[in-house]
C-alpha positions in Angstrom: 0.1 0.1 0.1 1.1 3.5 -0.7 -0.2 6.7 0.8 0.3 9.8 -1.2 0.1 12.9 0.7 -0.6 16.1 -1.1 0.3 19.5 0.1 -3.5 20.4 0.5 -3.7 18.1 3.5 -5.1 15.3 1.9 -4.1 11.9 1.3 -4.8 9.2 -1.4 -4.3 5.7 -1.2 -2.8 3.4 -3.9 -2.2 -0.5 -4.2 0.9 -0.3 -6.3 3.3 2.2 -8.2 1.7 1.8 -11.3 -1.6 3.4 -10.0 0.4 6.3 -8.2 1.8 6.9 -11.6 -1.5 7.1 -13.4 -2.9 9.4 -10.7 0.1 11.8 -9.6 1.8 13.8 -12.5 5.5 13.4 -12.7 6.1 17.3 -12.2 4.1 17.2 -9.2 6.2 14.7 -7.8 9.5 16.3 -9.1 8.4 19.5 -7.3 7.5 18.0 -3.8 3.5 18.1 -4.0 3.4 14.6 -2.8 4.9 12.8 -0.1 4.9 9.1 -0.3 4.8 6.5 2.6 3.9 3.2 3.4 1.0 2.3 5.9 3.6 2.3 8.9 5.0 5.6 8.2 8.2 4.9 6.1 9.0 7.3 3.3 9.2 6.4 -0.1 11.6 8.2 -2.6 10.4 8.7 -6.1 13.0 7.9 -8.5 12.2 8.8 -12.2 13.1 5.9 -14.9 13.0 8.2 -17.9 14.4 11.5 -18.7 11.7 14.4 -19.1 10.4 15.1 -22.7 10.0 18.8 -23.4 8.0 19.6 -26.6 6.8 22.8 -28.0 3.7 22.9 -30.2 2.2 26.2 -31.6 4.4 28.2 -29.3 3.1 26.2 -26.1 5.3 24.2 -24.2 4.6 20.8 -22.6 6.5 18.4 -20.3 6.0 14.7 -20.4 4.4 13.0 -17.1 7.6 10.9 -16.5 7.2 7.6 -15.0 8.8 7.1 -11.5 9.2 4.1 -9.2 9.2 4.4 -5.4 12.2 3.4 -3.3 11.5 2.8 0.6 14.2 5.1 2.3 14.2 3.5 5.9 13.3 7.0 7.4 10.0 6.7 9.2 7.8 9.4 10.6 4.4 8.8 12.0 3.3 12.1 12.0 1.2 12.1 8.9 -0.5 9.2 10.0 -1.3 10.4 13.3 -2.9 13.5 11.5 -4.8 11.0 9.6 -6.2 9.5 12.9 -6.7 12.8 14.4 -8.7 14.0 11.3 -6.3 16.5 10.3 -5.8 14.8 7.0 -8.7 13.6 4.8 -8.9 10.9 2.3 -9.3 11.6 -1.2 -11.4 9.6 -3.4 -8.8 7.4 -5.3 -8.5 4.0 -7.5 -8.7 1.9 -4.4 -11.6 0.9 -2.0 -10.2 2.9 0.7 -12.1 6.3 0.5 -12.8 7.4 3.9 -10.7 8.0 6.9 -12.3 5.5 8.9 -11.3 3.0 6.0 -7.5 4.3 6.2 -7.5 4.1 9.9 -8.2 0.4 10.0 -5.1 -0.1 8.1 -2.5 1.8 9.2 0.1 0.4 11.6 2.0 2.7 14.1 3.3 0.0 16.3 
């Protein structure tokens, strides 16, 4: 399970990194909009697997949404999980069956 904490005090739950790639834009990941952890509070570090592709069409620039993988760092901080438990961070509707704070609380492992 991957928890993606956005900078707007919300969290989206993903089953795997493929779901995270479909949902989280590479540019936002690179700019730190998302913080990724597992259900125990261990941080994931995003690693981009392909170089960015910049295109200009009719004077408008676009940047491809780069695929990334997530590597566990071994660093743990349970504060984000505690904020979910306290209701300070809300669960966004994402691609998994976990859609509410109560559902997420059932799977968090702080111990």
